[in-house]
All heavy atoms as TSV, in Angstrom:
chain	resi	resn	atom	element	x	y	z
A	1	MET	N	N	0.788	-1.144	0.001
A	1	MET	CA	C	0.010	0.035	-0.048
A	1	MET	C	C	0.936	1.257	-0.031
A	1	MET	O	O	0.482	2.259	-0.646
A	1	MET	CB	C	-0.990	0.061	1.234
A	1	MET	CG	C	-2.076	0.890	1.158
A	1	MET	SD	S	-3.056	0.629	-0.194
A	1	MET	CE	C	-4.719	0.738	0.501
A	2	GLU	N	N	2.003	1.169	0.689
A	2	GLU	CA	C	2.874	2.317	0.663
A	2	GLU	C	C	3.478	2.563	-0.701
A	2	GLU	O	O	3.661	3.713	-1.043
A	2	GLU	CB	C	4.037	2.054	1.645
A	2	GLU	CG	C	3.607	2.077	3.143
A	2	GLU	CD	C	4.778	1.897	4.095
A	2	GLU	OE1	O	5.904	2.132	3.632
A	2	GLU	OE2	O	4.472	1.368	5.132
A	3	GLN	N	N	3.691	1.482	-1.475
A	3	GLN	CA	C	4.198	1.680	-2.795
A	3	GLN	C	C	3.315	2.322	-3.705
A	3	GLN	O	O	3.630	3.238	-4.491
A	3	GLN	CB	C	4.647	0.189	-3.368
A	3	GLN	CG	C	5.594	0.277	-4.461
A	3	GLN	CD	C	5.924	-1.122	-4.899
A	3	GLN	OE1	O	5.319	-2.176	-4.478
A	3	GLN	NE2	N	7.063	-1.186	-5.605
A	4	LEU	N	N	2.004	1.964	-3.541
A	4	LEU	CA	C	0.884	2.568	-4.293
A	4	LEU	C	C	0.851	4.163	-3.935
A	4	LEU	O	O	0.657	4.991	-4.877
A	4	LEU	CB	C	-0.406	1.939	-4.001
A	4	LEU	CG	C	-1.633	2.539	-4.813
A	4	LEU	CD1	C	-1.418	2.449	-6.367
A	4	LEU	CD2	C	-2.870	1.832	-4.436
A	5	SER	N	N	0.962	4.485	-2.784
A	5	SER	CA	C	0.862	5.867	-2.363
A	5	SER	C	C	2.041	6.687	-2.907
A	5	SER	O	O	2.014	7.769	-3.277
A	5	SER	CB	C	0.841	5.967	-0.800
A	5	SER	OG	O	-0.194	5.390	-0.292
A	6	ALA	N	N	3.201	5.937	-2.956
A	6	ALA	CA	C	4.434	6.694	-3.491
A	6	ALA	C	C	4.331	6.862	-4.991
A	6	ALA	O	O	4.595	7.959	-5.545
A	6	ALA	CB	C	5.704	5.748	-3.239
A	7	VAL	N	N	3.638	5.908	-5.703
A	7	VAL	CA	C	3.423	6.086	-7.056
A	7	VAL	C	C	2.523	7.150	-7.460
A	7	VAL	O	O	2.653	7.968	-8.334
A	7	VAL	CB	C	3.116	4.686	-7.760
A	7	VAL	CG1	C	2.601	4.911	-9.186
A	7	VAL	CG2	C	4.087	3.711	-7.685
A	8	ARG	N	N	1.378	7.202	-6.624
A	8	ARG	CA	C	0.448	8.121	-6.774
A	8	ARG	C	C	0.923	9.576	-6.544
A	8	ARG	O	O	0.687	10.575	-7.213
A	8	ARG	CB	C	-0.746	7.917	-5.868
A	8	ARG	CG	C	-1.991	8.844	-6.136
A	8	ARG	CD	C	-3.160	8.616	-5.259
A	8	ARG	NE	N	-3.478	7.157	-5.437
A	8	ARG	CZ	C	-4.100	6.443	-4.514
A	8	ARG	NH1	N	-4.281	6.782	-3.200
A	8	ARG	NH2	N	-4.461	5.177	-4.728
A	9	ALA	N	N	1.771	9.745	-5.536
A	9	ALA	CA	C	2.438	10.941	-5.147
A	9	ALA	C	C	3.412	11.400	-6.299
A	9	ALA	O	O	3.430	12.654	-6.657
A	9	ALA	CB	C	3.174	11.003	-3.780
A	10	ALA	N	N	4.146	10.508	-6.883
A	10	ALA	CA	C	5.027	10.803	-7.976
A	10	ALA	C	C	4.281	11.230	-9.207
A	10	ALA	O	O	4.617	12.202	-9.933
A	10	ALA	CB	C	5.838	9.619	-8.269
A	11	CYS	N	N	3.142	10.616	-9.506
A	11	CYS	CA	C	2.309	11.023	-10.622
A	11	CYS	C	C	1.682	12.379	-10.454
A	11	CYS	O	O	1.579	13.240	-11.267
A	11	CYS	CB	C	1.224	9.920	-10.911
A	11	CYS	SG	S	1.787	8.437	-11.529
A	12	SER	N	N	1.197	12.656	-9.145
A	12	SER	CA	C	0.608	13.926	-8.886
A	12	SER	C	C	1.655	15.046	-9.109
A	12	SER	O	O	1.369	16.021	-9.660
A	12	SER	CB	C	0.207	13.986	-7.433
A	12	SER	OG	O	-0.914	13.052	-7.355
A	13	GLU	N	N	2.884	14.740	-8.683
A	13	GLU	CA	C	3.938	15.830	-8.852
A	13	GLU	C	C	4.343	15.953	-10.374
A	13	GLU	O	O	4.484	17.008	-10.848
A	13	GLU	CB	C	5.142	15.292	-8.085
A	13	GLU	CG	C	6.324	16.316	-8.056
A	13	GLU	CD	C	7.565	15.783	-7.261
A	13	GLU	OE1	O	7.283	15.197	-6.198
A	13	GLU	OE2	O	8.707	16.160	-7.629
A	14	ALA	N	N	4.382	14.846	-11.050
A	14	ALA	CA	C	4.682	14.954	-12.566
A	14	ALA	C	C	3.578	15.691	-13.330
A	14	ALA	O	O	3.930	16.463	-14.236
A	14	ALA	CB	C	4.897	13.574	-13.093
A	15	LEU	N	N	2.380	15.491	-12.937
A	15	LEU	CA	C	1.213	16.050	-13.694
A	15	LEU	C	C	0.891	17.517	-13.155
A	15	LEU	O	O	0.232	18.317	-13.915
A	15	LEU	CB	C	-0.029	15.207	-13.548
A	15	LEU	CG	C	0.021	13.924	-14.261
A	15	LEU	CD1	C	-1.310	13.264	-13.977
A	15	LEU	CD2	C	0.131	14.058	-15.805
A	16	GLY	N	N	1.357	17.780	-11.925
A	16	GLY	CA	C	1.076	19.088	-11.466
A	16	GLY	C	C	-0.447	19.234	-11.000
A	16	GLY	O	O	-0.887	20.380	-10.771
A	17	ARG	N	N	-1.028	18.091	-10.669
A	17	ARG	CA	C	-2.422	18.178	-10.066
A	17	ARG	C	C	-2.564	16.976	-9.240
A	17	ARG	O	O	-1.878	15.894	-9.580
A	17	ARG	CB	C	-3.443	18.258	-11.132
A	17	ARG	CG	C	-3.457	17.161	-12.195
A	17	ARG	CD	C	-4.531	17.413	-13.205
A	17	ARG	NE	N	-4.408	16.490	-14.392
A	17	ARG	CZ	C	-4.798	15.139	-14.299
A	17	ARG	NH1	N	-5.374	14.642	-13.348
A	17	ARG	NH2	N	-4.625	14.403	-15.365
A	18	PRO	N	N	-3.577	16.778	-8.418
A	18	PRO	CA	C	-3.682	15.605	-7.619
A	18	PRO	C	C	-4.215	14.484	-8.443
A	18	PRO	O	O	-4.985	14.669	-9.415
A	18	PRO	CB	C	-4.677	16.002	-6.550
A	18	PRO	CG	C	-5.244	17.393	-6.804
A	18	PRO	CD	C	-4.274	17.938	-7.925
A	19	VAL	N	N	-3.768	13.288	-8.219
A	19	VAL	CA	C	-4.165	12.038	-8.969
A	19	VAL	C	C	-4.945	11.228	-7.977
A	19	VAL	O	O	-4.379	10.852	-6.891
A	19	VAL	CB	C	-2.955	11.317	-9.496
A	19	VAL	CG1	C	-3.515	10.030	-10.202
A	19	VAL	CG2	C	-2.237	12.114	-10.579
A	20	ASP	N	N	-6.170	10.898	-8.396
A	20	ASP	CA	C	-6.977	10.037	-7.500
A	20	ASP	C	C	-7.486	8.944	-8.279
A	20	ASP	O	O	-7.956	9.067	-9.442
A	20	ASP	CB	C	-8.184	10.882	-6.868
A	20	ASP	CG	C	-8.894	10.217	-5.982
A	20	ASP	OD1	O	-8.598	9.167	-5.348
A	20	ASP	OD2	O	-10.146	10.584	-5.550
A	21	ARG	N	N	-7.537	7.675	-7.722
A	21	ARG	CA	C	-7.971	6.525	-8.374
A	21	ARG	C	C	-9.458	6.527	-8.786
A	21	ARG	O	O	-9.891	5.881	-9.522
A	21	ARG	CB	C	-7.558	5.256	-7.679
A	21	ARG	CG	C	-8.280	5.143	-6.476
A	21	ARG	CD	C	-7.737	3.898	-5.666
A	21	ARG	NE	N	-8.570	3.630	-4.393
A	21	ARG	CZ	C	-8.671	2.717	-3.770
A	21	ARG	NH1	N	-8.133	1.491	-4.239
A	21	ARG	NH2	N	-9.466	2.640	-2.638
A	22	ASP	N	N	-10.252	7.338	-7.998
A	22	ASP	CA	C	-11.775	7.345	-8.135
A	22	ASP	C	C	-12.144	8.423	-9.228
A	22	ASP	O	O	-13.286	8.339	-9.675
A	22	ASP	CB	C	-12.355	7.622	-6.883
A	22	ASP	CG	C	-12.146	6.631	-5.793
A	22	ASP	OD1	O	-12.028	5.411	-6.225
A	22	ASP	OD2	O	-12.174	6.867	-4.620
A	23	SER	N	N	-11.335	9.243	-9.575
A	23	SER	CA	C	-11.780	10.297	-10.608
A	23	SER	C	C	-11.106	9.944	-12.006
A	23	SER	O	O	-10.217	9.153	-12.140
A	23	SER	CB	C	-11.106	11.652	-10.209
A	23	SER	OG	O	-9.748	11.665	-10.259
A	24	LEU	N	N	-11.848	10.363	-13.058
A	24	LEU	CA	C	-11.405	10.047	-14.426
A	24	LEU	C	C	-10.375	11.017	-14.749
A	24	LEU	O	O	-10.380	12.218	-14.365
A	24	LEU	CB	C	-12.659	10.292	-15.411
A	24	LEU	CG	C	-13.754	9.291	-15.250
A	24	LEU	CD1	C	-14.973	9.709	-16.011
A	24	LEU	CD2	C	-13.328	7.937	-15.545
A	25	PRO	N	N	-9.339	10.566	-15.599
A	25	PRO	CA	C	-8.246	11.587	-16.017
A	25	PRO	C	C	-8.914	12.556	-16.931
A	25	PRO	O	O	-9.741	12.223	-17.747
A	25	PRO	CB	C	-7.379	10.664	-16.701
A	25	PRO	CG	C	-8.054	9.448	-16.978
A	25	PRO	CD	C	-9.108	9.196	-16.027
A	26	SER	N	N	-8.456	13.728	-16.818
A	26	SER	CA	C	-8.939	14.851	-17.729
A	26	SER	C	C	-7.702	15.318	-18.609
A	26	SER	O	O	-6.601	15.351	-18.170
A	26	SER	CB	C	-9.444	15.963	-16.906
A	26	SER	OG	O	-8.524	16.578	-16.005
A	27	ALA	N	N	-8.044	15.778	-19.751
A	27	ALA	CA	C	-7.072	16.258	-20.621
A	27	ALA	C	C	-6.647	17.759	-20.174
A	27	ALA	O	O	-7.371	18.432	-19.394
A	27	ALA	CB	C	-7.645	16.433	-22.081
A	28	ARG	N	N	-5.488	18.147	-20.558
A	28	ARG	CA	C	-4.952	19.480	-20.282
A	28	ARG	C	C	-5.789	20.533	-20.817
A	28	ARG	O	O	-6.475	20.204	-21.764
A	28	ARG	CB	C	-3.569	19.573	-20.539
A	28	ARG	CG	C	-2.647	18.621	-19.867
A	28	ARG	CD	C	-1.168	19.010	-20.129
A	28	ARG	NE	N	-0.332	18.225	-19.409
A	28	ARG	CZ	C	1.070	18.312	-19.478
A	28	ARG	NH1	N	1.535	19.014	-20.366
A	28	ARG	NH2	N	1.784	17.548	-18.636
A	29	ASP	N	N	-5.646	21.757	-20.401
A	29	ASP	CA	C	-6.511	22.839	-20.900
A	29	ASP	C	C	-5.595	23.522	-22.011
A	29	ASP	O	O	-5.894	24.861	-22.328
A	29	ASP	CB	C	-6.737	23.867	-19.802
A	29	ASP	CG	C	-7.713	23.256	-18.910
A	29	ASP	OD1	O	-8.556	22.351	-19.285
A	29	ASP	OD2	O	-7.737	23.734	-17.716
A	30	ASP	N	N	-4.807	22.883	-22.762
A	30	ASP	CA	C	-3.966	23.464	-23.783
A	30	ASP	C	C	-4.733	23.776	-25.026
A	30	ASP	O	O	-4.389	24.482	-25.867
A	30	ASP	CB	C	-2.819	22.412	-24.301
A	30	ASP	CG	C	-1.784	22.271	-23.092
A	30	ASP	OD1	O	-1.767	22.998	-22.121
A	30	ASP	OD2	O	-0.988	21.349	-23.301
A	31	GLY	N	N	-5.969	23.060	-25.291
A	31	GLY	CA	C	-6.677	23.304	-26.421
A	31	GLY	C	C	-6.547	22.117	-27.403
A	31	GLY	O	O	-7.421	21.607	-27.852
A	32	ARG	N	N	-5.318	21.847	-27.652
A	32	ARG	CA	C	-5.051	20.788	-28.622
A	32	ARG	C	C	-5.399	19.410	-28.119
A	32	ARG	O	O	-6.049	18.579	-28.757
A	32	ARG	CB	C	-3.547	20.725	-28.988
A	32	ARG	CG	C	-3.117	21.968	-29.862
A	32	ARG	CD	C	-1.746	21.962	-30.263
A	32	ARG	NE	N	-1.329	23.132	-30.848
A	32	ARG	CZ	C	-0.717	23.218	-32.044
A	32	ARG	NH1	N	-0.500	22.226	-32.692
A	32	ARG	NH2	N	-0.479	24.445	-32.392
A	33	GLU	N	N	-5.002	19.034	-26.900
A	33	GLU	CA	C	-5.343	17.827	-26.344
A	33	GLU	C	C	-6.828	17.780	-25.841
A	33	GLU	O	O	-7.336	16.727	-25.719
A	33	GLU	CB	C	-4.480	17.563	-25.072
A	33	GLU	CG	C	-2.984	17.280	-25.537
A	33	GLU	CD	C	-2.093	17.005	-24.394
A	33	GLU	OE1	O	-2.658	16.478	-23.380
A	33	GLU	OE2	O	-0.913	17.193	-24.467
A	34	ALA	N	N	-7.402	18.922	-25.631
A	34	ALA	CA	C	-8.735	18.972	-25.068
A	34	ALA	C	C	-9.788	18.912	-26.197
A	34	ALA	O	O	-11.005	19.239	-25.904
A	34	ALA	CB	C	-8.961	20.147	-24.166
A	35	GLY	N	N	-9.558	18.673	-27.398
A	35	GLY	CA	C	-10.327	18.553	-28.499
A	35	GLY	C	C	-10.341	19.788	-29.368
A	35	GLY	O	O	-11.096	19.795	-30.399
A	36	GLY	N	N	-9.589	20.759	-29.087
A	36	GLY	CA	C	-9.169	21.925	-29.884
A	36	GLY	C	C	-10.271	22.508	-30.885
A	36	GLY	O	O	-10.575	23.631	-30.803
A	37	GLY	N	N	-10.649	21.592	-31.867
A	37	GLY	CA	C	-11.504	22.195	-32.976
A	37	GLY	C	C	-10.546	22.822	-34.030
A	37	GLY	O	O	-9.640	22.138	-34.462
A	38	GLY	N	N	-10.861	24.055	-34.426
A	38	GLY	CA	C	-10.029	24.735	-35.424
A	38	GLY	C	C	-10.245	24.040	-36.820
A	38	GLY	O	O	-11.279	23.549	-37.165
A	39	TRP	N	N	-9.041	24.081	-37.495
A	39	TRP	CA	C	-9.019	23.547	-38.917
A	39	TRP	C	C	-9.318	22.018	-38.920
A	39	TRP	O	O	-9.943	21.490	-39.782
A	39	TRP	CB	C	-7.706	23.891	-39.683
A	39	TRP	CG	C	-7.785	25.231	-40.135
A	39	TRP	CD1	C	-7.057	26.353	-39.579
A	39	TRP	CD2	C	-8.469	25.754	-41.213
A	39	TRP	NE1	N	-7.397	27.450	-40.321
A	39	TRP	CE2	C	-8.146	27.202	-41.348
A	39	TRP	CE3	C	-9.391	25.193	-42.160
A	39	TRP	CZ2	C	-8.764	27.961	-42.274
A	39	TRP	CZ3	C	-9.808	25.882	-43.166
A	39	TRP	CH2	C	-9.637	27.306	-43.247
A	40	SER	N	N	-8.718	21.359	-37.955
A	40	SER	CA	C	-8.868	19.786	-37.937
A	40	SER	C	C	-10.406	19.430	-37.831
A	40	SER	O	O	-10.882	18.539	-38.554
A	40	SER	CB	C	-7.971	19.240	-36.896
A	40	SER	OG	O	-8.428	19.603	-35.699
A	41	GLY	N	N	-11.064	20.152	-36.965
A	41	GLY	CA	C	-12.425	19.780	-36.838
A	41	GLY	C	C	-13.311	20.141	-38.021
A	41	GLY	O	O	-14.296	19.484	-38.526
A	42	PHE	N	N	-13.007	21.336	-38.625
A	42	PHE	CA	C	-13.589	21.649	-39.866
A	42	PHE	C	C	-13.371	20.721	-40.963
A	42	PHE	O	O	-14.339	20.401	-41.776
A	42	PHE	CB	C	-13.081	23.134	-40.333
A	42	PHE	CG	C	-13.736	23.552	-41.676
A	42	PHE	CD1	C	-14.963	24.006	-41.763
A	42	PHE	CD2	C	-12.795	23.502	-42.637
A	42	PHE	CE1	C	-15.470	24.353	-42.951
A	42	PHE	CE2	C	-13.259	23.980	-43.876
A	42	PHE	CZ	C	-14.631	24.363	-44.009
A	43	LEU	N	N	-12.164	20.277	-41.079
A	43	LEU	CA	C	-11.873	19.401	-42.133
A	43	LEU	C	C	-12.446	18.065	-41.944
A	43	LEU	O	O	-12.942	17.303	-42.960
A	43	LEU	CB	C	-10.262	19.201	-42.345
A	43	LEU	CG	C	-9.580	20.372	-42.908
A	43	LEU	CD1	C	-7.993	20.110	-42.796
A	43	LEU	CD2	C	-9.968	20.729	-44.291
A	44	VAL	N	N	-12.549	17.506	-40.637
A	44	VAL	CA	C	-13.210	16.296	-40.416
A	44	VAL	C	C	-14.704	16.484	-40.875
A	44	VAL	O	O	-15.333	15.511	-41.372
A	44	VAL	CB	C	-13.071	15.873	-39.075
A	44	VAL	CG1	C	-14.042	14.800	-38.635
A	44	VAL	CG2	C	-11.630	15.435	-38.741
A	45	GLY	N	N	-15.361	17.446	-40.377
A	45	GLY	CA	C	-16.830	17.735	-40.716
A	45	GLY	C	C	-17.013	17.944	-42.241
A	45	GLY	O	O	-18.041	17.290	-42.811
A	46	ALA	N	N	-16.166	18.612	-42.818
A	46	ALA	CA	C	-16.202	18.789	-44.307
A	46	ALA	C	C	-16.122	17.450	-45.104
A	46	ALA	O	O	-16.896	17.106	-46.018
A	46	ALA	CB	C	-15.288	19.733	-44.888
A	47	GLY	N	N	-15.238	16.578	-44.591
A	47	GLY	CA	C	-14.945	15.254	-45.152
A	47	GLY	C	C	-16.262	14.408	-44.971
A	47	GLY	O	O	-16.630	13.672	-45.914
A	48	CYS	N	N	-16.817	14.344	-43.724
A	48	CYS	CA	C	-17.958	13.560	-43.390
A	48	CYS	C	C	-19.191	14.088	-44.309
A	48	CYS	O	O	-19.849	13.250	-44.864
A	48	CYS	CB	C	-18.316	13.638	-41.991
A	48	CYS	SG	S	-17.150	12.754	-40.926
A	49	LEU	N	N	-19.322	15.261	-44.468
A	49	LEU	CA	C	-20.426	15.818	-45.193
A	49	LEU	C	C	-20.221	15.484	-46.745
A	49	LEU	O	O	-21.168	15.023	-47.433
A	49	LEU	CB	C	-20.427	17.366	-45.151
A	49	LEU	CG	C	-21.553	18.086	-45.932
A	49	LEU	CD1	C	-22.955	17.629	-45.422
A	49	LEU	CD2	C	-21.414	19.530	-45.865
A	50	THR	N	N	-18.972	15.452	-47.277
A	50	THR	CA	C	-18.686	15.014	-48.699
A	50	THR	C	C	-18.982	13.617	-48.807
A	50	THR	O	O	-19.658	13.207	-49.901
A	50	THR	CB	C	-17.238	15.306	-49.014
A	50	THR	OG1	O	-16.900	16.706	-48.772
A	50	THR	CG2	C	-16.945	15.010	-50.415
A	51	VAL	N	N	-18.613	12.861	-47.958
A	51	VAL	CA	C	-18.901	11.387	-48.083
A	51	VAL	C	C	-20.444	11.115	-48.067
A	51	VAL	O	O	-20.914	10.321	-48.778
A	51	VAL	CB	C	-18.157	10.574	-47.023
A	51	VAL	CG1	C	-18.669	9.150	-46.850
A	51	VAL	CG2	C	-16.646	10.592	-47.212
A	52	LEU	N	N	-21.052	11.808	-47.062
A	52	LEU	CA	C	-22.587	11.618	-46.891
A	52	LEU	C	C	-23.292	12.126	-48.293
A	52	LEU	O	O	-24.131	11.440	-48.810
A	52	LEU	CB	C	-23.077	12.436	-45.767
A	52	LEU	CG	C	-24.531	12.336	-45.605
A	52	LEU	CD1	C	-24.944	10.951	-45.067
A	52	LEU	CD2	C	-24.954	13.397	-44.472
A	53	LEU	N	N	-22.893	13.157	-48.775
A	53	LEU	CA	C	-23.454	13.715	-50.009
A	53	LEU	C	C	-23.188	12.703	-51.181
A	53	LEU	O	O	-24.018	12.503	-52.094
A	53	LEU	CB	C	-23.050	15.071	-50.309
A	53	LEU	CG	C	-23.601	16.220	-49.439
A	53	LEU	CD1	C	-22.971	17.538	-49.705
A	53	LEU	CD2	C	-25.119	16.123	-49.545
A	54	GLY	N	N	-21.975	12.130	-51.299
A	54	GLY	CA	C	-21.630	11.267	-52.260
A	54	GLY	C	C	-22.503	9.978	-52.199
A	54	GLY	O	O	-22.952	9.470	-53.241
A	55	VAL	N	N	-22.692	9.372	-50.924
A	55	VAL	CA	C	-23.550	8.298	-50.810
A	55	VAL	C	C	-24.869	8.479	-51.172
A	55	VAL	O	O	-25.539	7.656	-51.862
A	55	VAL	CB	C	-23.429	7.704	-49.365
A	55	VAL	CG1	C	-24.451	6.611	-49.090
A	55	VAL	CG2	C	-21.973	7.184	-49.159
A	56	VAL	N	N	-25.510	9.594	-50.819
A	56	VAL	CA	C	-26.929	9.957	-51.099
A	56	VAL	C	C	-26.915	10.198	-52.591
A	56	VAL	O	O	-27.886	9.718	-53.222
A	56	VAL	CB	C	-27.303	11.170	-50.344
A	56	VAL	CG1	C	-28.709	11.776	-50.845
A	56	VAL	CG2	C	-27.410	10.895	-48.901
A	57	GLY	N	N	-26.023	10.748	-53.284
A	57	GLY	CA	C	-26.021	10.982	-54.670
A	57	GLY	C	C	-26.009	9.699	-55.508
A	57	GLY	O	O	-26.851	9.484	-56.313
A	58	ILE	N	N	-25.166	8.781	-55.036
A	58	ILE	CA	C	-25.124	7.440	-55.675
A	58	ILE	C	C	-26.351	6.718	-55.464
A	58	ILE	O	O	-26.910	6.062	-56.438
A	58	ILE	CB	C	-23.823	6.662	-55.188
A	58	ILE	CG1	C	-22.599	7.269	-55.673
A	58	ILE	CG2	C	-23.932	5.164	-55.656
A	58	ILE	CD1	C	-21.333	6.719	-55.120
A	59	TRP	N	N	-26.908	6.723	-54.294
A	59	TRP	CA	C	-28.062	6.122	-53.999
A	59	TRP	C	C	-29.355	6.726	-55.010
A	59	TRP	O	O	-30.148	5.975	-55.472
A	59	TRP	CB	C	-28.557	6.239	-52.521
A	59	TRP	CG	C	-29.728	5.664	-52.156
A	59	TRP	CD1	C	-29.922	4.247	-51.905
A	59	TRP	CD2	C	-31.024	6.232	-51.962
A	59	TRP	NE1	N	-31.202	4.016	-51.597
A	59	TRP	CE2	C	-31.939	5.201	-51.510
A	59	TRP	CE3	C	-31.620	7.443	-52.119
A	59	TRP	CZ2	C	-33.315	5.372	-51.369
A	59	TRP	CZ3	C	-32.958	7.603	-51.861
A	59	TRP	CH2	C	-33.747	6.639	-51.510
A	60	LEU	N	N	-29.375	8.081	-54.972
A	60	LEU	CA	C	-30.418	8.651	-55.800
A	60	LEU	C	C	-30.249	8.267	-57.305
A	60	LEU	O	O	-31.179	8.092	-57.987
A	60	LEU	CB	C	-30.405	10.105	-55.676
A	60	LEU	CG	C	-30.995	10.715	-54.419
A	60	LEU	CD1	C	-30.839	12.142	-54.342
A	60	LEU	CD2	C	-32.538	10.429	-54.320
A	61	TYR	N	N	-28.957	8.325	-57.800
A	61	TYR	CA	C	-28.642	7.889	-59.179
A	61	TYR	C	C	-29.121	6.414	-59.440
A	61	TYR	O	O	-29.846	6.217	-60.506
A	61	TYR	CB	C	-27.209	8.053	-59.400
A	61	TYR	CG	C	-26.970	7.721	-60.827
A	61	TYR	CD1	C	-27.061	8.646	-61.823
A	61	TYR	CD2	C	-26.206	6.512	-61.178
A	61	TYR	CE1	C	-26.719	8.384	-63.205
A	61	TYR	CE2	C	-25.868	6.215	-62.573
A	61	TYR	CZ	C	-26.145	7.113	-63.498
A	61	TYR	OH	O	-25.788	6.880	-64.789
A	62	GLY	N	N	-28.931	5.658	-58.555
A	62	GLY	CA	C	-29.348	4.182	-58.676
A	62	GLY	C	C	-30.790	4.076	-58.653
A	62	GLY	O	O	-31.475	3.296	-59.477
A	63	LEU	N	N	-31.550	4.843	-57.794
A	63	LEU	CA	C	-32.972	4.833	-57.760
A	63	LEU	C	C	-33.586	5.415	-59.019
A	63	LEU	O	O	-34.516	4.751	-59.488
A	63	LEU	CB	C	-33.481	5.641	-56.501
A	63	LEU	CG	C	-34.854	5.733	-56.272
A	63	LEU	CD1	C	-35.314	4.249	-55.864
A	63	LEU	CD2	C	-35.308	6.620	-55.080
A	64	ILE	N	N	-33.110	6.368	-59.532
A	64	ILE	CA	C	-33.501	7.041	-60.718
A	64	ILE	C	C	-33.303	6.007	-61.974
A	64	ILE	O	O	-34.183	5.901	-62.835
A	64	ILE	CB	C	-32.946	8.393	-61.180
A	64	ILE	CG1	C	-33.455	9.418	-60.094
A	64	ILE	CG2	C	-33.128	8.849	-62.486
A	64	ILE	CD1	C	-32.700	10.636	-60.081
A	65	ALA	N	N	-32.217	5.331	-61.988
A	65	ALA	CA	C	-31.909	4.391	-63.031
A	65	ALA	C	C	-32.824	3.098	-62.873
A	65	ALA	O	O	-33.183	2.506	-63.880
A	65	ALA	CB	C	-30.485	3.904	-62.981
A	66	LEU	N	N	-33.185	2.864	-61.734
A	66	LEU	CA	C	-34.017	1.651	-61.423
A	66	LEU	C	C	-35.404	1.965	-61.914
A	66	LEU	O	O	-35.988	1.188	-62.611
A	66	LEU	CB	C	-34.066	1.222	-60.004
A	66	LEU	CG	C	-34.847	0.005	-59.610
A	66	LEU	CD1	C	-34.231	-1.204	-60.233
A	66	LEU	CD2	C	-34.921	-0.040	-58.142
A	67	VAL	N	N	-35.897	3.086	-61.629
A	67	VAL	CA	C	-37.343	3.549	-61.938
A	67	VAL	C	C	-37.475	3.861	-63.391
A	67	VAL	O	O	-38.288	3.551	-64.101
A	67	VAL	CB	C	-37.778	4.780	-61.097
A	67	VAL	CG1	C	-39.149	5.246	-61.485
A	67	VAL	CG2	C	-37.800	4.280	-59.666
A	68	GLY	N	N	-36.409	4.518	-63.949
A	68	GLY	CA	C	-36.447	5.103	-65.361
A	68	GLY	C	C	-36.082	4.093	-66.313
A	68	GLY	O	O	-36.335	3.517	-67.210
């Protein structure tokens, strides 16, 4: 048990905040690690929208070809 306390104290010192086994680890408030957003979020959203529109377009083309 003393070894666990020593490891927890060392981790708390290295992270600069208290470490508790009952709490979930949180990301730093740097922005990048905390989910940041910015250009990467925009590009991911634009890529998902492009794929979605492509799938819907192919589906509609197939439906029109099937009916027509």
